[in-house]
N, C-alpha and C positions, 0 to 999 in steps of 0.2 A: 600513565602515558598519558597524553593530551588527547582530546577524541579526533582533531586529524589526523594523528598517528594512529590510532586504534582504529578508523574508518579505512584507513587506506591500510592499514593490515587486513581488516575485516575483508576486504575488496578483495586482496591478492590470495584470500584463502581461499573464496568462493571461484576466484580465478583457475586458480588450482586444483580445484574440485571439478572443473568441467561447467559451470554454472558460467554463459551468457552474462556479456556486460550487459546486455539491457536490462537481463533480471534481475541481477545483481546489486545493481543501480538504477530504479525505473527513472525517469525524467523527472518526477514529481518531486522524488526524495532529493535530487542532485538539486533544482529548485530551492528547497528548503535547506540544506547543506549551506547553497550559497547566501543564503539571507541570515544564516547562523541560526537556525536552529536546527537542535542535534536531534533525528530519529535513528535509531538504528535500519541498516540494510535490511530489506524485509525476508532474506531467510534467518536473521539469524533474533528476527521481534518474534512475541508470544504468535500465539494463535490470538487470542481475543483484540490484543494492538492491534494486529493486520485484519480483523474482521472491521473493527475499528475505523483506524487511519483510512482502509483503502473504501472500504465500504461509504463512510460518512461522506469524503467528498467524490467519490462515484455515484454517491443519490444526488449528491447535491450539484454536482456538473452539469450529472445528466438530466436532471430534473430544469436547470435554468435553458436549457440547449432546446429542450421539447416546449418547455411554457415559451419563450420567446419565437421558436420557430413552428409550432402545431397547436399546443393545449388552447394559448388563449386567444386565437384565431378561430379555435372551433367552442369558444365559451365554455370552455370546460372550468367545472368549482374549483377553487383555491384547495378545497381542504381535499377533493379529489385528486388533484396534480399531488400534491403532497404526499398522501398516503402511497402513491404509486411511486414516487422516486422514491420514498423511505423504504419498498419492498424492494423495489429495484438495488437499493445501496446495500439491505441487508445479503440479498443474494448474491450481489455481486463480490460483496465483503468475505462471504461464505465460500465462495468458488473459488476466490484468490487465495484467502486463506490456508483452504485445505493444501492448493497446488503450491504456496511457501514450505506448509508443513512436510509435505509427502517429499518435494526436493530436499530440502536441509534434514531431513533424516536418511533419506536414500545416501545423501552426501558426506553425512555423519560431521553435520556442521554445530558448532555450541549454542546453545544458548547466550543472550547478550551480556548479561548478568558472567557470564562462567569465562567469556572472552575477554581476552586480555589482561587478566589478573596474574 
């Protein structure tokens, strides 16, 4: 099974199990898929992958926005801004990974490694 058909089958399974399309395939995941980067849908990914992936991109994105529009004008030290953005990213990653894991368990979603074999 190639990666496109595997991903399509995974999204169909998520849909059949009642997981909304925006949760099954968030916008950032779709963007990466269009760019040819193969990441599993969040409900199929491991807890650690979701913490790192969601937390990393959330922390960096939120940190940049806060730096450009708020912290730079307040003359916040860069190291403090990075630390706050990192804490935000870790918190966001943990919360979202927990939600994905809980939803996947409730819907009996297999891991990405087990899926499509």
